[in-house]
N, C-alpha and C positions, 0 to 999 in steps of 0.2 A: 711499647713495641715500635712506635714510629721513630723514637729516638735511636733505637738500635739500628733501624734501617738507614737513618742518616749517617750514623757512625760508619757502617759498612760501606755506604756509597762514597763517603769522604775518603776512606782508606783505599778503596778501589781506584778512585780518581788520583790519589797521591801515587799509587803504584804505577799507573799509566803515565803520569807526568815524569816520574823518576826514570822510567824505562825509556821515554822519549829523549830525555837529557843524556842518558847513557849512550843511546844510539848516535846522537848528534855529536857527542864529545869524542868519539873514537877517532883514531888517526885516519888521515886520508888514505885512499886506496894505494897500495904499493908499499906503504911504510910499515915495516914489521915492528920496529921499536926505536926508542930514542933514550939516550942517557946523557944527563947534564954533567959536564966535567968541570966547569968553572963558573962561579957566580960572578956576574958583573953588575954593578949598581947602575951604570949608564950603558945602554946598548944591550943587545941580545947576549944571552949566556952562550958559552962554548958548549957544543954538544956533539955526540957521535950519533948518527942516524943510520939505521940499517933499512935499506929498501930492497924489495923483492920484485923480480920481473919474470914472467913466464917466458921460457925459451920458445921462440917462434918455429924452430926446426924440429925440436924433439918434444913429443907429446908427454905431458906429466912431469916435466923437469922445470924447476925454477932456479934462477940465478939470484944470489943475494950479494949486495955490495954495501960498503959503509964509507 
């Protein structure tokens, strides 16, 4: 019975840790998505990034640029 409790506790801890990594690995605020277009061995890859911004004058409207 004690062994089952340890297995359940380890599983719950693993879920909490994975959820924390998922939250921290999300893109920074404003970035909707990014697509890599060209792989480079030296230096950063070429990519298209889509950013979203709330319109300060119109409530509920967002502008997206890439």
